[in-house]
Kinemage of the C-alpha trace (Angstrom):
@kinemage 1
@onewidth
@group {chain A} dominant
@subgroup {mainchain}
@vectorlist {calphas} color= white
{ca met a 1} P 0.000 0.000 0.000
{ca leu a 2} L 2.782 2.432 0.810
{ca ile a 3} L 4.354 1.814 -2.579
{ca ile a 4} L 1.205 2.687 -4.551
{ca leu a 5} L 0.160 5.610 -2.308
{ca pro a 6} L 1.954 8.329 -4.348
{ca met a 7} L 0.393 7.007 -7.550
{ca phe a 8} L -3.038 6.857 -5.909
{ca glu a 9} L -2.760 10.498 -4.799
{ca arg a 10} L -1.915 11.536 -8.371
{ca val a 11} L -4.724 9.462 -9.948
{ca arg a 12} L -7.292 10.535 -7.351
{ca thr a 13} L -7.221 14.118 -8.578
{ca leu a 14} L -8.277 13.135 -12.117
{ca gly a 15} L -11.852 14.183 -12.898
{ca trp a 16} L -13.062 10.901 -14.355
{ca ile a 17} L -11.665 8.919 -11.404
{ca his a 18} L -13.487 11.235 -8.999
{ca ala a 19} L -16.754 10.753 -10.931
{ca ala a 20} L -16.290 6.972 -10.971
{ca met a 21} L -15.682 6.886 -7.223
{ca gln a 22} L -18.875 8.892 -6.616
{ca gly a 23} L -20.802 6.294 -8.628
{ca val a 24} L -19.260 3.335 -6.830
{ca gly a 25} L -20.684 4.331 -3.412
{ca pro a 26} L -24.381 4.081 -4.368
{ca ala a 27} L -23.699 0.917 -6.372
{ca val a 28} L -22.132 -0.810 -3.368
{ca ser a 29} L -24.993 0.376 -1.135
{ca gly a 30} L -27.475 -1.083 -3.611
{ca met a 31} L -25.641 -4.413 -3.648
{ca phe a 32} L -25.713 -4.533 0.158
{ca ala a 33} L -29.443 -3.756 0.149
{ca val a 34} L -30.181 -6.552 -2.333
{ca ala a 35} L -28.090 -9.019 -0.308
{ca leu a 36} L -29.899 -7.988 2.889
{ca val a 37} L -33.329 -8.458 1.321
{ca arg a 38} L -32.347 -11.890 -0.003
{ca met a 39} L -30.955 -13.043 3.356
{ca ala a 40} L -33.718 -11.601 5.560
{ca pro a 41} L -36.136 -14.571 5.380
{ca his a 42} L -33.384 -16.936 6.531
{ca ala a 43} L -31.769 -14.596 9.045
{ca leu a 44} L -35.014 -13.584 10.766
{ca pro a 45} L -36.697 -16.894 11.617
{ca asn a 46} L -38.926 -15.661 14.466
{ca pro a 47} L -40.440 -12.512 16.008
{ca phe a 48} L -37.655 -12.287 18.605
{ca ala a 49} L -35.021 -11.934 15.868
{ca val a 50} L -37.133 -9.309 14.088
{ca ala a 51} L -37.528 -7.344 17.351
{ca val a 52} L -33.772 -7.462 17.994
{ca leu a 53} L -33.104 -6.273 14.433
{ca met a 54} L -35.541 -3.363 14.756
{ca gly a 55} L -34.139 -2.368 18.139
{ca thr a 56} L -30.604 -2.524 16.774
{ca leu a 57} L -31.455 -0.368 13.761
{ca ile a 58} L -33.179 2.232 15.924
{ca ala a 59} L -30.298 2.311 18.399
{ca leu a 60} L -27.751 2.546 15.598
{ca leu a 61} L -29.474 5.214 13.521
{ca ala a 62} L -31.367 7.319 16.064
{ca trp a 63} L -29.098 7.229 19.086
{ca arg a 64} L -25.758 6.511 17.359
{ca ile a 65} L -24.837 3.729 19.800
{ca ser a 66} L -21.580 2.011 18.826
{ca ala a 67} L -21.679 -1.288 16.964
{ca ile a 68} L -19.586 -3.039 19.643
{ca lys a 69} L -22.120 -2.171 22.352
{ca leu a 70} L -24.960 -3.347 20.124
{ca met a 71} L -23.215 -6.647 19.382
{ca leu a 72} L -22.600 -7.274 23.071
{ca thr a 73} L -26.220 -6.405 23.877
{ca gly a 74} L -27.452 -8.748 21.134
{ca ala a 75} L -25.264 -11.545 22.457
{ca gly a 76} L -26.597 -10.942 25.960
{ca leu a 77} L -30.196 -11.023 24.708
{ca gly a 78} L -29.512 -14.286 22.892
{ca val a 79} L -28.051 -15.890 26.014
{ca leu a 80} L -30.938 -14.587 28.133
{ca arg a 81} L -33.474 -15.962 25.643
{ca ser a 82} L -31.728 -19.339 25.590
{ca arg a 83} L -31.655 -19.553 29.399
{ca leu a 84} L -35.259 -18.395 29.749
{ca cys a 85} L -36.554 -20.872 27.173
{ca ser a 86} L -34.743 -23.780 28.839
{ca phe a 87} L -37.029 -23.625 31.901
{ca pro a 88} L -39.926 -26.104 31.823
{ca gly a 89} L -43.284 -24.477 31.221
{ca val a 90} L -41.842 -21.289 29.750
{ca gln a 91} L -41.905 -22.620 26.194
{ca gly a 92} L -45.684 -22.871 26.198
{ca thr a 93} L -46.188 -19.481 27.820
{ca leu a 94} L -43.686 -17.590 25.668
{ca arg a 95} L -43.897 -19.698 22.505
{ca his a 96} L -43.485 -16.627 20.242
{ca ile a 97} L -40.082 -15.939 21.852
{ca cys a 98} L -38.935 -19.539 22.260
{ca ser a 99} L -39.864 -20.751 18.777
{ca asn a 100} L -37.001 -21.489 16.419
């Protein structure tokens, strides 16, 4: 990277490279959006996962909470859900949370 850095600085100032880089950003965002939509049915198998996703998006976008804190919170919620659903009788009462 250090070897090509001077060349990159020179090429970056070219007008057509600048225009191409501005077009790449929306294209990559679109590819991520398509991948997310295609994975969503498999990644969100139950209402609990959907609720965690919505809470994460709100916390990330509205309150600007760091991704590390959100990952740790999600892991904690997953462990809590697993422990809660392992108790006898809870699965019937909270079947919408304990369903896989």
